[in-house]
N, C-alpha and C positions, 0 to 999 in steps of 0.2 A: 254431671261431667268427669271425665275420664283425665286425670294430671296428663302435662305433656312431659314426653323425658327428652328433649332436645328442643332448645329456642335457638332459630336463625334471624339474625338483624342483620340487613343491607343499607346500606349508606349507595343510593343510587347517582347516577351521572346523566347529562343529557349529552354532555359532550362529544369529541371524538375521540382515535386511539388516542388513551394515555400514554406515556413513557415508560420504559424499560423497569427504569427504577421507579421503583413505589412513592406515590404522591399524593397532593392533593388533588382535590376535584376530578379525579376516578372513582372508583367502584370498590367499594370494600364491602366484604362480608365477618362473617364473627359467628361462631357456633359456641352456644355455650349451655353445660351438661352441671346438675343437681348443684347450682352453685358457685361454677368454678367456670370462665371463659377459655377456649380455645385460641389458637393462633391465630389473630386475623388473616384475611385473606383477600390478597390485591391483585384486582384482573384490570387489564388493560381495556378490555373491550367490552359491550355488552353481549356480544356472542357466547364471548368467552365469561362472561357471570351465567349467561342463561342454561348453558351446558355447565357448571358447574353445581347449579342450584337443581337441575333436572337430575342429575345423577346422583346429589348428594337425596333427594326426594327418594329416589329408588332404595337407594342404601338403609336410609331408615323406615320404608316398608317393608323392606325384606327382612329387616331382623326385629320388627314387630314396635318399632319406636314409635310414639305420637309426635308430631313434631306444630308448634309453632313459629311461623315462618313471617316476619314484620320488616315492612318497606316502605322508607323515608320519603314519600310523595303521595297526593293525595289518591283516593281509590275512587271519589263522586267528585260532581261538583256540584254549586248549590240548585235546590229546587226546582224542579222545573224546567233544567238543561236537556235531561234525557227526552222525556218526550217532545221537546222543541226540533231535538235532533232529527232521533229516532223515529219519535211518534210511540212510544211505548217508555215508560216510567223507573223500568228497571235499570239501575242503574250498571246493568252488566251486559247491556243489550250496546252500551258503548263503547265497553271493552272492544266486544264483535267489530262493533262498524268504525272506533282507530284502529282492527287489527288489521282490517280489512285492507287499509288506506298507507298507514303507514311504510316505510321502508325505510333499511338500515343498512350501512354498507359495512365492510367488514373492519375499514379504514375509519368510520362511525359515523363518516357521511350521510344525512337525512333530508326527508323533505317534510320536516316537522311545521315548519313555517308556511309551506303551501298547504299544507290539512289545515291548519289555521286560518287560513285566508279562506279556505274552503268554510272554514265553520261559520265563521263572522259574515259571510254572505247569506246563512241561513235564516241572519237578526236582519232587522230594518234598523237604520244610520249606523251610526260604527258597533262593530259586534263588540262583544264582552272581551277579544283576546286583543292583548296590547306590547308593544315593545319589539325592536329587530335591530338587528345589529347597523342597522345607515336609517335613514332616510327616506333612499329613492325605492327600496327594495318592495315587495309586496304591498300595494298601491291599499290594497283593503287592512292591513293590517297598523292602527294608528301606532305613532312612534313614541307617545304620553299617551297615559289615561286622560287628561284633561278634561277632554271633549266627548270621556263616554259618562252616560247618563247613572247606569246601572237601572234605568227603571223595567226592562224585564226581566230582570236578573239580578240577589241581590248580591257582592263582591267578594262576601265569604262565606262559608257556613256556618252551621250553628256550631261545631266541635270548633271550628279555627277561633271563633268569638271564645270558647270554654276554655279552649289554652292559653288564648292570647296569642294569636301566631298573628306575624305582622306581612305573612306572606300571604298572596292570592293567588287562585289556582289560574288565573287567566295571566299573571305576567310572564313574558316570555321572554325576556330579555331584560339586562341590570341587576346582579343581585340583588333579592334572592329571584332565580328563577324557576320555582315551582313546577309555574306552566310547562315547560319544555319536561320536566323531569318527570312529569303525568304521562304527555303527548308518548313519552318515549319508552314508561314502564308499563302504563297498561297494554298495551299490545302483546310487551312479554306475558305479565299475568294470565291474558286473554289464553294465552297459548298452555302457560304449565296450568292453569286450570282443568285444563282439556285432560289432563292423567287421573287415574282410577281414585277414589279418595279425596282427591282435591276440594275444599269447601273454601269461602269466601265471609268474612267477617266484617259487618254483619247483614250481612247480605241474603245469606241461605243459614241452615240450621246447622250448627259443627258444632253440636253434643259429643258425637262419638267420633267424626271427622279423622279418618288416619292426622291428613297436611290440615294445616288452618291458614290463611292470609289474611294479615292484619296489615292494618296503616298503624302505624306504628312515628314517632316524631321528636328526635334527638333534643330540641327544644325543651323537651320536657324536665331532665336532667342537667341542665345547662351550669349552674352553679358547682353542680360534682365534676365535671366537664373541665372546667375551668380550675378548678382544683388539683386536678390531675395533672394536668397541660404545665403547672404551676410548678409541678411535684416532678415529672421528669426530667431531663438532659436536652441540651440545647437540643431545637428546631423539633417539637411532636408532631405528627403528621393528626391534627384533628380528628377526622376523619376516619384515622384506624380507631382512634380513641375511643368517640364517640360507636361506636358499634361493640368495642368490646365491654363498655361498661353497660351499655342498652343491654344485651343479651345477655348479660352476667344480672342485674338486677331482674327484666322479667323471669330468668333461671330461680331467683330465690324467694321471688313470691311464693305464700301459699296456691292450697288449691283455691281455698275459700278465698282470699282476696284478688285471685285472675277471674273468678267466677263475675265478682263485685264489677271488677270493672267489665265485664263482657257482659253484662247484665243492666246497669244501671246507665242506661244511654235513653235519650227523647226518641219519640217512634221518627222524628223527621232523619235519623241515623238509618232508618233501612232503606231510604235514596240517596243520601248524600255524603254516608261514610260517617266512618266518628275515628276519631286518635283513639290509639289504645292505651288510656292511662291517664287519659283529662281529667284533672279532679284529683287526680294519685300522686301529685307531684312530688311533695317531700316526704311519702312513701318510698317511691323510686329511687330517688336521690340518696336517700337513706341506704338502700339496698347494693348501690353503688363502691360500697368501704369495699379497701381491699382484704379485710380478714372480715370469713362469720360465722359464727358455732349453727353446731348442725341442728334438725331439733332433736329432742330427749327420743330415749327407747322408749318404746309402749310398755304400760305397767304388766302387759301378760306377754312380755317377750321369751321367759322362761317355762312359759306354762307348759304341761305333757297333757296330752291328748287323754278324754277320759277316759280310766278305766286302766291306761300304763300307770305297775307301779314298778318294777322290774324293767333296766331297757337299755337293751344289747349296746355294744358301742357305734357301729357305723348306725343306727337309728339315731344316739346321740348325737353324732357329730350333725348329719343331717338338721337336726331338730336347731342346732347352734347355727349350721351355717344359713339358713332360711330364716333366720329370724332374727338374726343381728348384721347391723348396717353401719356405717360412720358415725361414730362420736366426734371426733376430731374437726377443729376448723381450718379452715384452708386459705390461702395466702400467694401470693407472686411474690418468687424469689427471683434472685439472678443465680445462673447456672453454676457458679462458683460457688454458691455458699448451698448446691443442693445436694450434694451426697449424703447418701443414706436418708431423705425422703423421701417421700411418698408420692406422684406423681396424684392429684385429682382430679383431673379430666386426660384425656388421648389429646399425645400429642401428636401433632402431623408435618412432615417436612417443609419447611419453606422453600430450600431447596433441591435439588436434585444430586447426588451422591454417586460419581463424581458429576461435575454438575455439566461437564462436556465430554468429548471423544478425547481419552487421554492415551502416554504411553505406558506402558509398563517395566518396558528395560532401556537400557541407554542404546542406541543404533542408529540406524537409516527408514526412515518413511518412503513411502512411494503407495500407487494406488495398485489395487488388485495383490492376487496371490500369482507366485510363478510355478510355473510347471519343474519336472525333476530336470537339473542339466544344469550346465553355467548360465549364467547370467549376468551381462556386464549392463549399467547402468551411468547416465551423465548425474553430475553432482551440481546442484545448484547451490548459489552461494547464499550463506546466511544458514540461520540453527533455531530449532523449538528449542526453550527449557521451560521447566516448569516456573511457573510464574513470568517467566517472558515469552509469550507467543511471538512466534513467525509472523508480519506482517504482510499477508500477500498467498499469495498460490502457488501450489507444484507443478507443473505441467507436465499431462502425459507424457511417462518414459522415463522422468526426473527419480531422483531424490534427494531427503534434505538430512542433514546431521541433527539428534532429535534424542533429548537427553527422558533419563524415568521423571514419568508425571507431568509432562508437558502436553498442553494442548496440540492435537493434531491439526496440522495446516489443511484449511482448503486442496483437495486432490490427493490426501494422503489419509490411507484405513489400513494399513499391513507398516508394520515396522518388525525387521530383521535387526540379531543383535551383533553389535559388534564385533564379539569373536567371532561371529560367522562372515564375515568381512574382511578384504584386501581394498583399500584407498591408496589411490595417489595424490590425494586432496581436487582431485578433477573429475573421479569417478569412481563407481564402489563395481567390485566384480565378488560373485557370491552362488553357491549352488543351491540348487531346486533339490524339490517341491516345497512350497511356503504357501500356506494356504490362505486365503484374503481375512485379514482381518487378527494375522499373528502376532501375541503380545501387545495387544490393545486392550482396554478400556471402553465400553460404552456407556456413552453420559445415561444415568440413571441405571445402570446394571446392579447398585445396590439399592439404592432407594431413589425413589422418583418424586418429584414436587407434587405434594399434595399428598403423597402416599401417607399412612399411619406408621410412625417413626418409633412408636411407644406407647402403651393401652393404661387406660388409668388401672390407679393401683399398684402400677410397678415403682417396687424401689428400688431405689436410682444410685447405679452403682459405676465407677472410674470410665467399664466401657460405655454404658448408658449414657455419661457426661460426654467420649467423645463423640458418637452416633449423632448425639442432640445440636452440639457445637458444626459436625462437617455437614449439617442438616440448615445450619443457621438459625439457630434456637439460641437466644439469648437469654431467656428468661422465663421457666416454668411457672403453674400453681401447683401447689401442693397442699399435702396436709400439714399441722403441727404435729410435733412428736405426740404419741401416745404417753399421757401420764400415768404411770402405775403406782397406785399405793401399796407396801407391803407394811401387812400388820402380822405382829404373832403374838396370841392370846394362850394364854395359862400358867397359871399358878408356881407350876416346876419349873417355871424359868427363868434362867440364870444371863447375863450377858458372858458372853466371852471373854476368860481373865478375873471375874471376880470369884468370889466365894461363895462356891455351892455348899446347901444345906445340904441335909438326908432328905433324902426322896427329892431333889433338882437335879436338873442337868441343865447345860448351857445351850443353850438356843441358838441349833445349828440352821432351822430351815428360813431364817428373814438373810443373811450372807449370801445361802444358794439361792434366794427368791429373786435378791435385789440384784445379785451379776447373774441369773438368766434373765433379767429385764435387760440386762444394757446389753448383754451378745446379743437378745432379739433385736436392738436399735428403737426399744420403749425408755423414756425420761423415767426412771426406780425414783419413789420419794419415800423414803423412810421415814415410817411411823411408828416406830421403835417396838416395844410390846407392853399389854395389858394383861395384868392378873384376870382373876374370874371374877371382876366384879362390875357386873352389867351395868350400873351406871357412869364407871369410868371408862369403860368398850363403846358408850352412844356417842360419849364426847367424843373417845378417839374416832370412832365414823363419821362423826360429823364432822372433823378435822379432816380428816381423809376425803370426803364428800368434795369442798371445799377446793383442795388444794389439786386431784387427780381427777383422770378420766375415768379410770377402772378402781376399784379395790380388792384386792389380792389377802386373803386372810390362812391363818393354816392354823388348825386346835380350834373345838369349839363345833365343829361342822354338823354335829350329828345326831343326837335326839336326846342324850343325857340329861341329870341336871347341870352339869357345869358346862352343858355347848350351848353358851350365849349367844354366839353368833349369829346360830337358826333362832334363836328364840328371840332377839333382836326384830331379824325379818320377819319372823312369824307376826312381830306385834305392829312393825309397821307395815302387814297388809303386804307383801313383798317375796316372799318365800316360797320356792321350791326347792324341796329335796329330792335329787335323782340318784336312786339306788341304782347304778349302774353294774351292768354283769361284767365286772373288769378286776383283775388281781394283779397286784396291790391297790389299792384303792376302794370301791364303791360309794362308798358316801360323800356325795359333791352338793354342794348346798350352793344354789343360786337364786341371786334376787337384788331387785334395787333397792339403793338408799341414799335418800334425797335424789333421787333420778339417776344416779350412779350406780354401773352392774355392778357386782359382787362377786366374787368365784371363791367360794368356803372350802379350802383345800383338808384332807385330813392331815393333822396335828404330825404323824407318823412322815419322816423326812424322807424313806422311798417311794411312799405315798403320794406324798407332796410333790413330790420331782414327776412322778411316772403320771398325774392327773396334771401338772401343768402342761408336759412335753405333750400328750395325746388330745384334751381336749381344751388347756385354758391359752395353749400356743395359738393356734389356727385361729380360735375366736378373738382375740388379742387381738391377732394379724385384720381381720374383718374389720374390729372396732376400728383400727387405726388409719383405712382406709384399702390395704391391701387386698389380693383377689387372695379370695379361701387357696392355699394348696396343702395336699395332701403328703406325709413326708414319704422320700424316697427310699424302698426298701428292696433288697438285692437276694436274692433266693440262693445261699451256700449250704455245702453239707453241715449236717451236726458233727460236733466232735463229744456229743452226752449221749445219755439216753433217760427219757422223762416219759410215762404216762399218765397222762391230762383227762379228766372227766370229761363228760359235754356240762355246758350252762356258762361260762366264761370266758372272759379270754382274757388271756395271760400277759404279761408282759417280763422278762424276764432280764438283768443283769449280765450282762454280756460281751465279749469281743473275739475277733478275726483273728488266729494266727494260721500260719503257712494254709491257708485256702477250708480254714474249715470254722463255724461259731464255737466257740468255749462261753460257760456259762457259768457265774455265780457258783462258789459251792454251797449257799445254803440261800436258800428262797426268803428269809427272816425278812420282814418290813423294818425291822429295829437296827439291819447289817449298814451303815451307812458307807462302810467299806468298801462294799459292793460297786457304790456309784461311783467310787475314785477308779474302784480297778476296773470298768467296764468301758467301752469303748461305744456301746450303743446299746440297742436291747432288742432282745429275739421275743418278736410276735408271733402269739400259737393261737389260730383260728377259735371259736368258740364252740366245734363241737368236738368228740372226743380224740383225743390221737395216741398214738403210742410212739414216741419217737425216737429211734435209734441212731446207734455213730452212722455216717453217710447219708444219711434221710434227708433230703431240702427243707429248710426252715429260712425263714424269712428275720434278715438281718437289716433292722434298721440303723444307721449311723447317726450317734450325736448329730453330727453335721448336718442332717436333712433335717433336721428340726431345726436346725439355725443358733445348734450351741457352739 
């Protein structure tokens, strides 16, 4: 079976139209992807929810994402019910039977008790359905179940008994009213099932279906729900938290676990349905935790295709892009603590921005535009201000005083600037023309409720926090900062400030790389320096793997006698030496140490910095949960001349002065001063090139790499 990309969990309701403000006993929907839940969606009516779900399915199918959609009401009745009612043991025939008879008005008014009475009449004696708002109505429905023998049908299904669910498919009134939810839910599912690609588990083969409908039950994670409600501030809405936790738990299941849940069911489930996850309560509860570590990288994530030795830069980058996945855990965080964090899942707007039509200026509002020429309008008493709306409507042909940001009162769709108006306090005079809608903002003209506000992988900026606040988001699912261990190797290295003996040099790489990690938004972990001692290096790598998500080494990455990083990775069976057609750099050792990705950089500081910017930076961004982003370059005239042979891509230390790219006087890889002198890199493509002054070259500022 193919894995699911998106999990949708719905908490259904058989009640009437819910209030505008999010509340309990309404319909709540939540989507989770890759272990993190999005902001739950509140729906006031079943029609609204069905439209939202239908649109969601269409979007996911169009995007090629596979959906598992769970609904918190039974998909079937006890064995024998379908055949008794429809003449067929196919439970989906009951869905169609109900869809043809249940009516549901916009305000939530419905005929479920009438339909239940019709069903009861099909049975001898008191039918199985019981419970109603009052004893006088619907005479074919018993008020209590005391006189129902349940000798023709079982009261509960096999899955209800397995999950220890106290509710009954036939109980229509008095909490829990599961029977009412079924009657109002199955007709909706019958309509959704008509969408191409939608299948129903466990009634149909769902192995490859783009959308799978399944029955779920929040009671499976009741301990986790109680713990979450106790952790939250005042008056949390249980239904909201249930869909968030349950969708998160199912999205964190491995494919093998989900396959087990969907296949290890009794034969009777083919008629009665089954609660997905029944029998796996402990596992689902554990997966509700607020933080979760992602799976480790595959051991072959750095393996080159067979026969490949020299790798062009673009191919190396594409290999990294296609093989790496996030390695950081996820957790929910308040918006105020999320600056610089990476969104784990997309965020959709809870509220439109602006939430209602409003004015962009101080002035006077009225209905409709005005043609060219003078105009005089009577002014009504009162005014509209930001946060203090006018309580009433503005009659046709009248105007009202209105201030910037104020919601437009009823009867106002146009505003004229106060600077263009004369008034005596009872009327206003101005000249046209003025277009209808002038100086106003439409509701949702920035973002509509339900629209994507920010995608997964976004590293949150102050501007992002402003947007999320404006659309009603107070908490987001973010990834933990990527921890990068930086380790220098080589007997020749000493700490800056220490006494340097003959043949020794100060360690320039570690301070450079640690500071680069900080500028990239990662969490640097200083592992110090290690001499050319393989066993000492092994211990240092072990410590680095325990403390960090990624290991960045410099030196010892080639194939010489003292290249111990490469040797250790080979011994571990997880070493790949990428001979990249790049200057400076070329050898880049990639591998896994105790499951943690290792980037073995050249020991030369210039090559180490270039390889970090070009290769490690975008790769580590992916590992941190961000989207892959190529650095932004600009074509500028060259202020230099250079001849280049074909075969390798070259990066020259460069800066722009007077609109032209200058390059450092020497291309020597040991000239660290050139890194400080430069503002960025000039990238020269793989083929042969003769660059003359004035020719266009691609300049990439350090800032485009995130420095």
